[in-house]
N, C-alpha and C positions, 0 to 999 in steps of 0.2 A: 493429529500427527504428532509424534514425539521424535525428536532428534537429540540423542543423548539426554541432557536435562532440559531441553527446550520443548515446550508444548505450544503448538500452533492451533488456534481455533478461530471460528467465526466470531467477529465482533458482536458483543451484546450491547444493547442500548445504554446500559449503565456504565459501559467502558468509556464513553465519549469524553468526559472531563479528563480522565487519566491519559487518553490518547492525545488530546490537545496539549496537555502539559509535556508529554513525551516528545511530541513534534517540536514544540517551542525549544526544548532542551537540545534536541538533536540538531536543529538548524541554527542555534544561537551563534556559533562561531563560523558558519559557512558564509564566506565573503560574497558569493553570488546570490545569496538569499535576500529576499525583501522582508524576511522574518514574519511573514503573514501566512505561512503554509497551513497553520491550524485553522484559519478562517476559510481557506480553500476546501479543506476537508468537510467542514460543517455545511458549506454550500453543496458540495458533491453528494453528501449523504442525503440531501433532499432533492437532488436533481432527477430527471427522468432516466438518466444513464446509470443510476445506482443499482448495483446487484448485491444484495446482502451476502451472498455466498463468497463474494470476492473482496470483502472487507475483513482482513485477517489480523489477529493479534498474536504476538509471541510472548510467552511467559517462561520465566525461570522461577520455580516454586510459585510464590504468590505475587511476584513482581512483574509488571508489564515492562518488557524490554524492547519490543519492536512492533511495528505496524506497517501494513501495506494495503493499498487500495487500488483496485482496478475498476474503472467505470467504462460503460459502453459509449463508444463514439461511432460516427459514420464517416467513412472515407468516400469522398465524392469525386467523380471524374465527369467529363462531358457526357459520357454514355451510360454510366452505371454508378451504383453506390454499393458499398460493402460494409457490413458491421465489423467493428474491431473493438479493441480495448485500449485504454490509456492507463499507464502505470504512473501514478503520482498521488500521494507521496510514498516513498519508502523511507522509514525512519527507524533508527536504532539508538537507544539511550547511549550517550557517549562512552560511559565506562564499559559497555558491552560491545562496542564497535570492533571490527577486525577479528571477530570470533566465529564468523559463519552464520550469524543470525539473519542478516540481510539476505544472504544466499538461500538459506532455508525458507525464508518467507517467499522469495521469488519462485523457487521450485514448487512450493505448495500452491501458490497462486496460479502458476502455469498449469499444474496438474488439474486444478479445479476448473480453470478456464477451458481446458481441453474437454473435460467432462461435460461442459455446457456448450460444446461445439463451436467455440471461438477458435479462429485460425491465426489471428495476428494480435500482437500487443505492441503498441508504440510506447517508448520510454520518454518521459518528459523529465527534465531536471539536469543534474550535474553531468558535465561532459564525460566523466570517466565511466558512466553507466550507460 
């Protein structure tokens, strides 16, 4: 997907070190953060809920500027269970924040989740999202 000069694509294995650096940078000044979100991502990428098509990177030219990850979870009640997705993290390099990159990542992830027949996404993280 291209949105103006933003290119959104599925994460490739060699992107992981750059994704971890981007996440560290994006959460560095977030007061509510424990500053360990990059470690959460590495755990989620090897979890049973990992769906490669829902691990997306955003690029402007050759610079990684954003990342989003949706992983499968199960919502349980007394009588049933329902597959769902969890959104965490969403990260945008600080100098590119407030320019629509996060929104573009969310829209593309939502579109791809719908194509995979998921009906719900839970958002974990900052209260404003």
